[in-house]
C-alpha positions, 0 to 999 in steps of 0.5 A, a space after each residue: 129427963 136430965 138437962 144434958 139429955 134434954 139439951 141433946 134432943 133439941 134440934 140442931 139449928 144453923 145459928 147454934 152450929 155457927 155460934 159453936 164453930 166461931 167460938 172454937 175457931 176463936 179459941 184455936 186462934 188464941 191458943 195458937 198465938 200462945 203456942 207460938 209465944 211460949 217456949 224456952 225462949 219466951 216472946 211476949 204476947 204483945 210482940 206476936 200481935 205487933 208482928 201480926 200487925 206488920 211490926 216486923 222482927 227484931 232479929 234473925 234469931 227471932 224470925 228463925 224461932 217464930 217462923 222456922 220452929 214455933 209456927 210449924 210446930 203449932 200447925 203440926 199440932 193443929 192438924 194432928 190433933 184435928 185428924 185424930 179427933 175426927 178419926 175417933 168420932 168416926 170409929 166411935 160412930 161406926 162401932 157404936 162405942 165411946 171407947 173406940 179410937 185410933 190409939 186404943 184400936 191399935 191403928 196408930 201403932 200400925 201406921 207408925 211401923 208403916 212410917 218407919 218403914 218408909 223413912 228407912 227405905 225411902 229417906 229421900 221421899 219421906 215427905 210423901 212416902 211416910 204418909 202413904 206407908 203409914 195409911 197402909 199400915 193403919 188399914 192393915 191393922 184395922 182390918 186385923 182388928 175388925 176381923 178378930 173382933 167378930 164372934 159367931 158372925 157378929 161384931 163384939 165391940 169389947 173383943 174388938 177393943 181387946 184385939 186392938 190393944 193386943 195388936 197395938 202392943 205387938 206393932 209397938 214391939 215391932 217399932 222397938 225391934 225395927 230401931 234396934 236392927 236399924 241401929 237407931 237410938 232407942 230414944 227416937 223409938 220412944 219419941 215415936 211411941 209417945 208422940 212427938 211434935 218437935 220435928 215439924 217439917 214444912 214440906 211434910 205439912 204442905 203435903 199432909 195438911 191439905 189432904 187431911 183437911 180434904 178427907 175430914 171435909 168428905 166425912 163432914 159432908 156425910 154426917 147425916 149418914 153417920 147420924 143414921 148408922 148411930 141410930 141402928 143399922 136397920 134403920 139406916 138400910 131402910 132409909 136407903 143407906 148402903 151400910 156395908 159400903 159406907 162403913 168400909 169407906 169411912 174405916 178406910 178414910 178414918 185409917 187414912 186420917 190416922 196414917 196421915 197424923 202418925 206419919 208426922 207425929 208418931 203415936 199420940 194416944 187418947 186424943 180421939 177418945 177425949 175430944 169427941 166425948 167432951 164435944 158430945 157432952 157440950 154440943 150433943 150427938 149430932 154429927 153435923 156439929 160433932 165432926 167439925 167441933 171435934 176437928 177444931 177442939 182436937 186442934 185446940 187440945 193438942 196445941 195446949 197439950 204441946 204448950 204443957 209438954 214444953 213448959 212443965 219441965 222447961 227448958 227440957 220438954 217431955 213428949 206430948 203423948 205422955 201429957 195426952 195419956 195422962 189426961 186420957 187414961 182417967 177418961 178411958 176408965 170413966 167411959 169403961 165404967 159407964 159402958 
């Protein structure tokens, strides 16, 4: 038995879970402060701490940069990263496949089409219409991919992943066609397809953020059921779990989380693949810890990725989705070889 396997078989204790959550929360605060400090105009870390202590702002420009640009962007990265990570954990648990995640399953692309449709048709109410339309797009794609993944009445997870890649490619093409028809700049389309955190809007965050946290919290409460599902559906049924109903609700909630995230940032891939895998290796497969740990670690990861996207070729920046793809593609190949 390897040390990692032995660690994963040790029962989860409340003390261990609390220590992990506190550590990840501390790291999230630290990386968030760095994200607020770093940019085209750096604000010394000491100044950030001084302002938090009530020292005030040196100028109106500094107030605008920190409160109107940097802080919303960091909060957006936390919300999107946390949401995509939780959705990845859910998809991997339900499909019992470590390769499943919103981007690879094509769910994110469906959400993008829905969000763009809402932005085009109901621009005045985009803060509310885009998340709803994105959820519908995600749910439709999940239903299509799930139906295509069945062979002879059984779910073939590899067929499902292939269907997700193909459906995702189709919906990405729909995005490009939509922008061409609407006479929008193709640059905007590519920003949606590669993920973009530069357009953070406070009103959208105030609507989407609490809803995403609420849905994630509901999934946390059902973490024991996810443990039973991953051990085997027959076992879960014997223990009284309504497996089919639970899976349908969980798919819908994971699609809702993905839609909420996509409506704010566009398609950011591989977050739901990288973070659950790392958390599973570090903290074990117990969903009572895996779900909240992935929530926090996803926020940490995307804030860090956004910092890289803003500093690698500063003062210009690259889409944050390009950074996550560069980091996620090797992980995907590694998991594919192990599967």
